[in-house]
N, C-alpha and C positions, 0 to 999 in steps of 0.2 A: 415662554414655550406653552403653546398649547399642548399638554403631554399628551391627550389620548392622541394627537396628529404625530408628536416627534416620536413617538415611541410604538403604541400599539398600531394605528390606523395604518402606518407607514408598512408594517409587516402585514396586514390584512391586505393591504393592495398587491403587495408584491404575491400572496398566497394566491389572491383571487386571477392573478396574471399566471398560472402556473410555474411557482417556483420549484416546484419538486425536484426538478431535474440538478437545479441549482444547489439544493440543500444536501445533492448526495454527491456533487463535485467538491462542496466546501470539505466535507467530512474526512476527505482525502488530500484537500489542497489541489492547487493547480499549479503546474509548472508549464506550462506555455503560454504563448503570448493569447491576451486579450485580446477579442474583438470587436469588444463593447467598449465605448466612450467614459473616460474617467476623469475625476477631478484630483489630479497631485500636486504636490507641494513644490512650488517652484525654489529653488535653493536660494535662500535668502540668508543673511547674516541679522538673526533676530535676536531683540535684547529683551528681557525681562519685562512688563509693563510697568510703570508706575503705580504705587497704590491709589485708589481713586479716592479724589480730595470728596469730603462728603459735603454737600449743600443742602439747601431746602429740598423739599419735595418739587420733582418736577413733572409736568403735564405734557402727556404725549396723546397725540391723536391719532386714531386708527389708520389715518391716511399717511400721515408722519412713519408710524409703525412699519407700513407695508413699503412703500418708497426706499425703507433702509434693506429691505429683503432682497438676495440675489434675484435676478431674473433671468429669464433662458437666456436672452441673448447674452449675457455673461458667462452662461455656461460654454465647454466645447460643443463642438458640434457632434448630433446624435442625439442629443438629449429631449425628451418632450416632458411639457408639465403635466402632470398628474391633477385629475381634479377627486376630491372628497367622496366618496359614496356611503356614507354610514349605513346603509343597509347592508354594506360588504362585510361589516367589523360588529361583532360583540361588543354592548358596551362597557364590559368590564372583563377582557380578554385575559387579563393575569390575574391569578390566586398563590396561595400558598399555604400549608398545613400548618405552619408554625408563627407562632405569635411576631418572632423576632422579624419576619419578614412583612407583616403587616404594613408599616411605615413604606417602603420601597415599592408594596403593591396598591398603596393607595396613591402614590406618587405617579409610576403607571399608569395607572386607570383614569387619573384625574381629566377632567375636559378641559382645565388651562390649569397650572401654576397658582400655589396658593396665595391669595393676597394680590394676585394680578391685578391691575386695573386696567391694561388693554393687552389683547394678544394677537398674533396675525402669526400665517405661516404661508410655506408654499413646498410643494414636493414635487420630486423629477424623477425620470426613470432613465436609464440609457437604451435598455429594451428589455426584455420580458426575462432574460437572466440576470439584469442588474446592471450597474447598482442600480438603486433606488436610494435616494437622498433627499431627506427632508430639512428644511430650515424653517426657525420659528425664534420669536422676538415675544418676549414680555415687558411690558413696562412694570417696572414696581415700586416707581416714585423716586427711591434714594438708595445709593450703592448701598447702606447698610443692610436694606431690604433685602438685595440683591446676594450679598453673603451669606447673613441668613438662610437664605433658599438653599444656596452651595454647600454650604454646612450640611442640611437637612441630607441632601443627598450621599454626601459623603458618609454620614452614618448610617442612611438607609441601607447603601450598599456595604458598608462595611460590616454589617449585622446579619445580612443575608447570603446565603449561598447558592439556593436554587427556590427558582419559580417557575411555576407551571402557567404554558401560555395553549390558552383553549380557544380554536378559531371554528366556527361555524362549518360544518362537512370536512373538516380536515383535524378534527382528534384533539388529543392533548400531546402537548410535547415538554419535556423537563428541562428547562434553561438554566446551565449554569450561571451564576453573577460572579463577576469580577471584576475588580478596579483594573485600569491599563493605563501607562502613560500619556497623557493629556498632550493633545496639540498646546505649543505653546504660544497661542494668540489670546489675546485679550485679556482680563482683570479674574486673577487665581482661578485658571481653567481645570477642570475634573472630568473624567471620562473612564467610563465603563462600558464593559462587553455582556451581552448574553450571547450564550452558545447552544444550542439545542444537543442534550447529550442520549436524550432515548425518546422513543417516540417515531412521530412519522415524520418530522422535521428535523430530525436528529443531524447534525453538522450546520445548520443553519445559523449564520453569525449575523450578530447587530451590534454595531459600535455607536456609542452616542458621548459627544463632548457637551457639557456646559459649562460656558463662561460668559464673565460681565463686561458689559462695554457702561460705566459708568452708573446710572439708575436703570440700566435694561439688562434683560438676560438673556442670553443665546444659546439655543441647545441645536444641535446637529445630529440627526441621524443617519448613518449609512449602513445600509442592508447589501447584504452579497457583493461588498467593495473590495475592491484590489489593496494592496500593501501600499500604504502613504494616502488613500482615498480620504480619511477622517481627516487627516492634516490639512490636505490641500483643500477640503471643501470650509473648513473651519477657518482657514488664514484668510480666504476669497471673501467669505462670509462678516469676518470682524473688519475686515478691510473696508468692504462698503458699508456697515451697518456705524462703524466709528465715525468715517467722512461725511455721511448722513448725517446723523444726530447730532453731531458736534455742530454744524450749521443751523439745525432746527431746534435745537432743544431751547426751553423758555422756563 
């Protein structure tokens, strides 16, 4: 996962496309039907993944990982692909006053996952009101390294209750951090939510899921999504990545 893309940059992209109204709507919840496209889970009988079998280090090329990402043609109609514009985002949009939050802040602001060998990502939007969905894959060489990174995230989220998100021209927003039920796809999935509780983006919600696919870690971020969006996006991303990487792993 290129963390700066999976988390802060997708937020930055949304803010640059005027998500203020969406943030206000999220605070009170939306009961009416959505006119924007969404990725929702198809009802299936899912079973927990078997624990990954540890093998020797696996080398993944950038082209191989990119091929394993979801493409625009694989999303529902109405989505468009977002291109990164680093000038739109602060290099370190997240901060926190307490030392307990330093591990999470470091992960959220990182350019890529710690010890990642290769990192790729794609971002999509349904409209200016969302949803904004980001998919990223990081080659960690071994499933053990994937599990260690997942554990680091779990510990960091458990230790931190709030972070501050500051975007240039948008002021600072206090974001509550909570673990949420993870979509049950991939290896040892974990998920958390950031919610704006005060500041200009109060009510803004960002859900993130992190799961393993053997020696590769997948991150899915959903900003301004509908219920079930994270599950559907994660299921589709895991299916594509597992099928592709199983064929090409070496």
